C-alpha positions in Angstrom: -0.1 0.0 0.1 1.0 3.5 -0.5 2.7 5.6 2.5 -0.7 7.3 3.0 -4.0 5.8 1.8 -7.4 5.2 3.2 -9.3 2.1 2.8 -12.6 0.7 4.1 -12.6 -2.4 6.2 -15.9 -4.1 6.0 -17.4 -7.1 7.6 -20.7 -8.3 6.2 -21.1 -11.6 7.7 -24.4 -12.9 9.1 -26.7 -9.7 8.8 -24.7 -7.0 10.2 -22.8 -4.1 8.3 -19.8 -3.0 9.9 -17.4 -0.4 8.3 -14.2 1.0 9.6 -12.2 3.7 7.6 -8.6 3.1 8.0 -5.7 5.4 7.0 -2.1 3.8 6.8 0.2 6.8 7.5 3.9 5.4 6.7 2.8 2.1 8.0 0.9 3.3 10.9 -3.1 2.5 10.9 -5.3 5.1 12.1 -9.2 4.9 12.5 -10.7 7.9 10.8 -14.3 6.8 11.0 -16.6 3.8 11.5 -20.2 2.8 11.2 -22.3 -0.3 12.2 -25.9 -1.4 11.4 -27.9 -4.6 11.9 -30.1 -5.5 9.2 -33.4 -7.8 9.9 -32.4 -11.3 10.8 -35.2 -12.5 8.5 -33.0 -11.5 5.4 -30.2 -14.0 6.4 -31.1 -16.6 3.7 -33.0 -14.3 1.2 -31.1 -13.6 -1.9 -30.7 -11.2 -3.5 -32.8 -9.2 -0.9 -30.1 -9.3 1.6 -27.3 -8.2 -0.7 -29.5 -5.3 -1.7 -30.1 -4.3 1.8 -26.3 -4.6 2.6 -25.4 -2.3 -0.5 -27.9 0.2 0.6 -26.7 0.3 4.2 -23.2 0.6 3.1 -23.9 3.5 1.0 -26.0 5.2 3.7 -23.2 4.8 6.3 -20.6 6.1 4.0 -22.6 9.2 3.2 -23.8 9.8 6.9 -20.3 9.2 8.3 -18.6 11.3 5.5 -16.2 8.6 4.6 -13.8 9.6 1.9 -12.2 6.1 1.0 -13.5 4.5 -2.2 -11.9 1.3 -1.9 -13.0 -1.5 0.3 -11.4 -4.6 2.0 -14.0 -7.3 2.9 -13.3 -9.6 5.7 -14.4 -13.3 4.9 -15.1 -16.2 7.6 -17.4 -19.2 8.2 -18.6 -21.4 5.5 -18.0 -19.0 2.8 -14.2 -19.5 2.8 -12.0 -22.5 3.1 -8.9 -21.9 5.0 -6.1 -24.7 6.0 -2.5 -25.0 6.6 -0.8 -27.3 4.2 2.6 -28.8 4.7 4.1 -29.0 1.1 7.7 -30.0 -0.3 9.6 -27.0 -1.5 9.6 -26.7 -5.3 10.7 -23.9 -7.6 9.1 -20.7 -7.2 7.2 -20.8 -10.4 5.9 -24.3 -9.7 4.6 -23.7 -6.1 1.3 -22.2 -7.5 0.5 -25.2 -9.2 1.5 -27.4 -6.1 -0.8 -25.5 -4.0 -3.8 -25.8 -6.5 -3.6 -29.6 -6.8 -3.4 -29.9 -3.3 -6.3 -27.7 -2.9 -8.2 -29.6 -5.5 -8.3 -32.6 -2.9 -9.9 -30.5 -0.1 -12.3 -28.2 -1.7 -16.1 -29.1 -1.9 -16.3 -27.4 -5.2 -14.2 -27.9 -8.5 -10.8 -26.3 -8.5 -11.8 -24.5 -11.8 -14.3 -22.5 -9.7 -11.8 -21.8 -7.0 -10.1 -18.3 -6.2 -7.2 -18.9 -3.9 -4.2 -17.4 -2.4 -1.4 -18.5 -0.1 1.8 -17.5 1.7 4.7 -19.4 3.4 4.5 -19.7 7.3 7.6 -21.6 8.1 10.0 -24.1 6.8 11.0 -27.6 8.1 13.7 -30.1 7.1 13.1 -33.8 7.3 15.7 -36.0 5.8 16.8 -34.9 2.5 13.5 -33.3 1.8 12.8 -29.6 2.8 9.1 -28.8 3.4 7.4 -25.6 4.3 4.0 -24.9 6.0 1.5 -22.7 3.8 -1.5 -20.9 4.9 -4.0 -21.4 1.9 -7.4 -19.9 1.5 -10.1 -20.3 -1.1 -13.6 -19.2 -2.1 -15.8 -20.0 -4.9 -15.9 -17.5 -7.9 -19.6 -17.0 -7.3 -18.7 -15.7 -3.7 -16.2 -13.2 -5.1 -18.7 -12.1 -8.0 -21.4 -11.6 -5.3 -19.2 -9.4 -3.0 -17.8 -7.6 -6.1 -21.5 -6.8 -7.4 -22.4 -5.9 -3.8 -19.5 -3.4 -3.2 -20.1 -1.9 -6.7 -23.8 -1.2 -5.9 -22.6 0.6 -2.8 -20.7 2.8 -5.1 -17.2 1.6 -4.1 -14.5 -0.5 -5.4 -13.5 -4.0 -4.3 -9.9 -3.9 -3.5 -9.3 -7.0 -1.3 -11.0 -9.9 0.1 -9.2 -10.9 3.4 -9.5 -13.8 5.9 -10.1 -13.9 9.6 -6.6 -15.3 10.7 -4.9 -12.5 8.9 -7.4 -10.0 10.1 -7.0 -11.0 13.8 -3.2 -11.1 13.5 -3.3 -7.5 12.3 -5.5 -6.3 15.0 -3.6 -7.9 17.9 -0.1 -7.7 16.6 0.9 -5.2 19.4 -0.5 -7.7 21.9 1.1 -10.9 20.3 4.6 -9.0 20.3 4.1 -8.3 24.1 3.8 -12.1 24.7 6.7 -13.1 22.7 7.8 -16.6 23.1 4.3 -17.5 24.2 1.8 -19.7 22.4 -1.2 -17.4 21.8 -4.7 -18.3 20.5 -6.8 -15.7 18.9 -10.5 -16.4 18.9 -13.1 -14.5 17.2 -16.8 -15.2 18.4 -19.2 -14.1 15.9 -23.0 -14.8 15.9 -22.9 -18.1 14.3 -19.3 -19.2 14.0 -16.1 -19.0 16.2 -12.8 -18.7 14.4 -9.7 -20.1 16.4 -6.2 -19.3 15.3 -2.9 -20.3 17.3 0.1 -18.4 16.8 3.8 -19.2 17.7 6.6 -16.9 17.3 4.3 -14.5 15.6 3.2 -17.0 12.9 0.0 -18.7 12.5 0.4 -22.5 13.1 -3.2 -23.6 13.5 -6.5 -22.5 12.2 -10.1 -23.8 12.7 -13.6 -22.6 12.2 -16.4 -23.6 14.8 -20.2 -23.8 13.9 -21.0 -22.3 17.2 -21.4 -18.8 18.3 -23.0 -16.0 20.3 -26.3 -17.1 18.8 -26.2 -20.4 20.3 -26.1 -18.8 23.8 -28.9 -16.8 22.9 -31.1 -19.8 21.8 -30.1 -21.7 24.8 -31.3 -18.8 26.8 -34.8 -18.7 25.2 -37.5 -21.0 25.9 -40.4 -21.8 28.5 -39.3 -21.7 32.3 -41.4 -22.7 35.2 -41.7 -20.4 38.1 -43.9 -20.4 41.3 -46.2 -17.5 39.6 -46.4 -19.9 36.5 -44.9 -20.5 32.9 -42.6 -17.8 31.7 -41.5 -17.9 28.0 -38.3 -16.1 26.9 -38.2 -15.4 23.2 -34.9 -15.2 21.3 -35.2 -11.3 21.4 -35.6 -11.2 25.2 -32.8 -13.8 25.6 -30.6 -11.5 23.5 -31.5 -8.6 25.5 -30.8 -10.4 28.7 -27.5 -11.5 27.5 -26.5 -8.0 26.4 -27.4 -6.4 29.5 -26.5 -8.9 32.2 -24.5 -11.6 30.5 -24.7 -15.4 31.0 -25.8 -16.6 34.5 -22.6 -18.4 35.8 -22.9 -17.5 39.5 -26.6 -17.4 40.4 -25.8 -15.6 43.7 -24.4 -12.5 42.0 -26.4 -12.6 38.9 -29.0 -9.7 39.0 -32.8 -10.5 39.1 -34.6 -10.2 35.9 -38.2 -9.9 36.2 -39.7 -13.1 37.6 -37.3 -15.2 35.8 -35.8 -18.1 37.9 -32.0 -17.7 37.5 -31.3 -21.1 38.4 -33.4 -22.5 35.4 -31.8 -20.0 33.1 -28.4 -21.1 34.2 -29.4 -24.8 33.6 -30.8 -24.0 30.1 -27.6 -22.1 29.0 -24.9 -24.3 30.6 -25.0 -27.1 27.9 -24.3 -24.4 25.4 -21.5 -22.9 27.4 -20.0 -26.2 27.9 -20.3 -27.3 24.4 -18.5 -24.0 23.2 -15.6 -24.7 26.0 -15.3 -28.3 24.9 -15.0 -27.3 21.2 -12.2 -24.8 22.0 -10.4 -27.2 24.2 -10.8 -30.1 21.5 -9.3 -27.8 19.0 -6.2 -27.1 21.3 -5.9 -30.8 22.1 -5.9 -31.5 18.3 -3.3 -29.0 17.8 -1.0 -30.4 20.5 -1.5 -33.9 19.1 -0.6 -32.8 15.6 2.5 -30.6 16.4 3.7 -32.0 19.9 3.8 -28.4 21.1 3.1 -27.3 24.5 -0.2 -25.9 25.6 -1.7 -22.5 24.8 -0.3 -19.9 27.2 -3.1 -17.2 26.4 -6.5 -16.6 24.7 -7.2 -13.3 23.1 -11.0 -13.2 22.7 -12.8 -10.7 20.3 -15.9 -10.4 18.2 -19.6 -9.7 19.3 -19.5 -12.8 21.6 -16.6 -11.4 23.5 -18.8 -8.6 25.0 -21.0 -11.0 26.6 -20.7 -10.6 30.4 -19.1 -13.6 32.4 -18.3 -15.4 29.3 -14.6 -14.5 29.8 -14.4 -15.8 33.3 -16.4 -19.0 32.4 -14.0 -19.7 29.4 -10.9 -19.0 31.5 -12.1 -21.1 34.5 -13.2 -24.0 32.3 -10.1 -24.2 30.0 -7.7 -23.4 32.6 -6.0 -20.7 30.3 -6.1 -17.0 30.9 -8.6 -15.4 28.6 -8.4 -11.6 27.8 -10.3 -9.2 25.6 -7.5 -6.6 24.8 -8.6 -2.8 24.2 -8.0 -2.7 20.4 -7.7 0.9 20.3 -4.7 0.7 22.5 -2.7 -0.7 19.7 -4.4 1.4 16.8 -4.0 5.1 16.8 -7.4 6.9 16.5 -8.1 10.3 15.2 -8.8 12.7 18.1 -11.9 13.9 16.6 -13.3 10.3 15.7 -17.2 10.4 16.3 -18.6 8.6 19.3 -15.1 7.3 20.6 -16.8 6.1 23.9 -19.1 4.1 22.1 -16.5 2.8 19.7 -14.3 1.7 22.8 -17.3 -0.2 24.0 -18.3 -2.1 20.9 -15.0 -2.4 19.0 -14.8 -6.1 19.4 -17.9 -6.4 17.1 -15.9 -4.3 14.6 -12.5 -6.0 15.0 -12.8 -8.0 11.7 -13.6 -4.8 9.8 -10.7 -3.0 11.6 -8.3 -5.8 10.7 -9.5 -6.1 7.2 -8.5 -2.3 6.7 -5.2 -2.7 8.2 -4.4 -6.1 6.3 -5.6 -4.6 3.0 -4.8 -7.7 1.1 -1.0 -7.6 1.7 -1.0 -11.3 2.7 -4.1 -13.4 1.6 -6.3 -11.6 -1.1 -9.0 -13.8 -2.5 -9.5 -11.9 -5.8 -9.0 -13.4 -9.2 -5.5 -12.9 -10.5 -6.6 -11.0 -13.6 -8.1 -8.4 -11.1 -5.5 -8.4 -8.5 -2.6 -8.7 -10.6 -3.9 -7.0 -13.9 -0.7 -4.9 -14.4 1.7 -7.9 -13.8 -0.6 -10.1 -16.3 -0.5 -7.2 -18.8 3.2 -7.1 -18.6 3.5 -10.7 -19.1 1.4 -10.7 -22.0 3.3 -8.0 -23.6 6.5 -10.1 -22.8 5.5 -12.9 -25.2 7.9 -13.4 -28.0 5.6 -12.1 -30.9 5.0 -8.9 -29.0 8.7 -8.6 -27.9 9.7 -8.9 -31.5 7.1 -6.5 -32.8 8.0 -4.0 -30.0 11.6 -4.3 -30.7 11.1 -3.8 -34.5 8.9 -0.7 -33.9 11.6 0.5 -31.5 14.5 0.0 -34.0 12.4 1.8 -36.7 11.6 4.7 -34.5 15.2 5.0 -33.5 16.4 5.0 -37.1 13.7 7.5 -37.9 15.1 9.8 -35.1 18.8 9.5 -36.4 17.5 9.8 -40.1 15.6 13.1 -39.3 18.3 14.2 -37.2 21.0 13.7 -39.9 18.6 15.5 -42.4 18.6 18.4 -40.1 22.5 18.4 -39.6 22.8 17.9 -43.2 20.9 21.2 -43.8 22.7 23.0 -41.1 25.9 21.8 -42.6 25.2 23.0 -46.0 24.1 26.5 -44.6 27.5 26.8 -42.8 29.3 25.8 -46.0 27.3 28.3 -48.0 28.1 31.1 -45.5 31.9 30.0 -45.3 32.0 30.4 -49.2 30.5 33.8 -48.9 32.8 34.9 -46.2 36.1 33.3 -47.5 37.5 36.4 -49.4 36.7 38.6 -46.4 38.5 35.9 -44.1 41.3 35.8 -46.4 41.7 39.6 -46.5 41.6 39.7 -42.6 44.3 37.0 -42.5 46.6 39.1 -44.6 45.8 42.1 -42.6 46.7 40.1 -39.4 50.0 38.8 -41.0 51.0 42.5 -41.9 50.1 43.5 -38.3 52.3 40.8 -36.8 55.2 41.5 -39.0 55.2 45.1 -38.1 54.8 44.1 -34.5 57.9 41.9 -34.5 59.9 44.9 -36.3 58.8 47.4 -33.6 59.8 44.9 -30.8 63.2 44.2 -32.5 63.7 48.0 -32.7 62.8 48.3 -29.1 65.1 45.8 -28.0 67.8 47.1 -30.0 67.4 50.6 -28.4 67.2 49.0 -25.0 70.7 47.2 -25.6 72.1 50.3 -27.3 71.3 52.2 -24.3 72.3 49.4 -21.8 76.0 49.3 -23.2 77.2 52.7 -22.1 75.9 52.3 -18.6 77.4 48.7 -18.1 80.9 49.9 -19.3 80.8 53.1 -17.4 80.0 51.0 -14.1 82.8 48.4 -14.9 85.3 51.3 -15.4 84.2 52.7 -12.0 84.6 49.4 -10.3 87.8 48.0 -11.8 90.8 48.6 -9.3 94.2 49.9 -10.8 95.9 46.8 -9.9 93.4 44.9 -12.3 93.7 44.7 -16.2 90.6 43.6 -18.2 91.8 41.7 -21.3 88.3 40.7 -22.6 84.7 41.6 -22.2 81.7 39.6 -23.8 78.2 41.0 -23.2 74.7 40.0 -24.1 71.2 41.6 -23.3 71.3 39.7 -20.0 74.8 38.8 -19.2 78.4 40.2 -19.0 81.5 37.9 -19.3 85.0 39.4 -18.2 88.4 38.1 -18.5 91.5 39.7 -16.9 94.5 39.7 -14.5 94.8 41.0 -11.0 98.1 42.1 -9.7 99.8 42.6 -6.3 99.8 46.1 -5.8 99.5 47.4 -2.2 97.7 44.1 -1.3 97.9 40.6 -2.5 96.6 39.5 -6.0 93.9 37.4 -4.2 92.6 40.2 -2.2 92.5 42.5 -5.1 90.5 40.0 -7.1 88.1 39.2 -4.2 87.5 42.9 -3.6 86.6 43.3 -7.5 84.1 40.6 -7.2 82.5 42.1 -4.1 82.3 45.4 -5.8 80.6 43.8 -8.9 78.2 41.8 -6.6 77.2 45.2 -4.5 76.6 47.2 -7.8 72.8 47.8 -8.6 73.6 47.0 -12.4 74.9 43.4 -11.7 73.6 40.3 -10.0 74.6 36.7 -9.5 78.3 37.5 -9.9 80.3 34.4 -10.1 84.0 33.8 -10.2 84.2 31.1 -12.6 88.2 30.6 -12.5 91.1 32.0 -11.0 94.7 30.7 -12.0 98.2 32.2 -10.9 100.2 33.9 -13.6 103.9 33.3 -13.5 104.7 35.5 -16.5 105.0 38.5 -14.2 107.5 39.5 -11.6 105.1 40.4 -9.0 102.3 38.0 -7.7 99.3 38.0 -10.4 96.1 35.9 -11.0 94.3 35.4 -14.3 90.6 35.3 -13.8 87.2 34.9 -15.4 84.0 36.3 -14.0 80.3 36.3 -15.3 77.3 38.4 -13.9 73.7 38.9 -14.8 72.8 42.4 -16.1 70.1 43.9 -13.9 69.2 46.8 -16.0 
């Protein structure tokens, strides 16, 4: 699902219409709105009158409650859906669908061709060389899907998902399940006619069973004829339902409130078999689970659904089963809008809405019992387009378009190139004239620079010779001077006159170095001259001209 999207969770089982608008904001479910309506029980087996009434009721609730979502996820349970855990050998991913299909065909009461099914893996086990995995598999008849699809469309909505009670309950109680990490938890949804039992271990469903017993069995057991000192008292199913909702089931006669002239002892005797049957069926399911898996006993039961609202029932089941039974506050694990309508009433009756809440949260992310051509229309369309004939055709069209793009581009470039060549031909004489002018200008510039350099050198020579004449000691004779624009080279002889020849030469080098006209003065060589009577040294000096 997208990061933020509203969807309607809908529960239409029996004759109730329960709607909860759920928004998922970055994975966090938020209850935005809700609605609940009960249809006449006489419509239960009247088709299509029941579906028409449900569609009209959904439309009215959506309008009255100003619900904005247009997509619906419907919760399925009871006899309309087949749910079972299969242990299957691991096969290639592409073959698992067929393996599930043919395993399912052995179990369904209708032909596999009429089935819409979905599945997902629960856990993997290894036995010998064969690796197996448990899969939660669910299926409905295509007619069931089509009926729901028509009903939702008549209500002005779009069917987005059809989900099952085990997934729904897991979503609703995930926070509570995580609190009991390491324990074996049973999720029980007690509806009007049926009770769904799921067992979870390590946050995974390991057992699922549907019982054909529910809250109505308790109601019917409390109805009938009783005998009191004042005469016969007949309790109708409607009266029994009212007593059940207001006062609960009579477990302890001493604490049960007095209801008119009804003898509570007889009422308790009437309802006891139904309660014990319910308790026995639940315990039988737990024992079957233990026998099949060898696991330990169930540690805790989380009870929800309309039946869980019945007063004293939780205590009766907890005492009889010897297992803690709780009815967690659903809203504690689900964020509700601060301005949600009738919040106090919602907190009171939300167990009746738990399937609708879970349907909205699940949204078909696990089991979604819609046909593949509807659920995966885009993937199937992509698979259709990836068939060889379509791929070849698409590739051919792509190559043709690719060639045409380059062909048109080449034509455009050819036109541009022709235009450029025409312009070049037009401007060629002017460019040649400009080139000739440029050559002439460069020649004149070279001559000007040569004259300027010559002038600089010409003015430099007198200054250099004047400076040398001032610096040469009387006891030094210069025999040769070679000068370039940047350097002067001097050869000569230094004599011993009033000082040694070495000192005379050294002082001459120092005077050159201190002159503003020379830099980097180097004495390249100095050798004794034996041709003279007095001491003498021949020398060679080079220096940079700084002018």
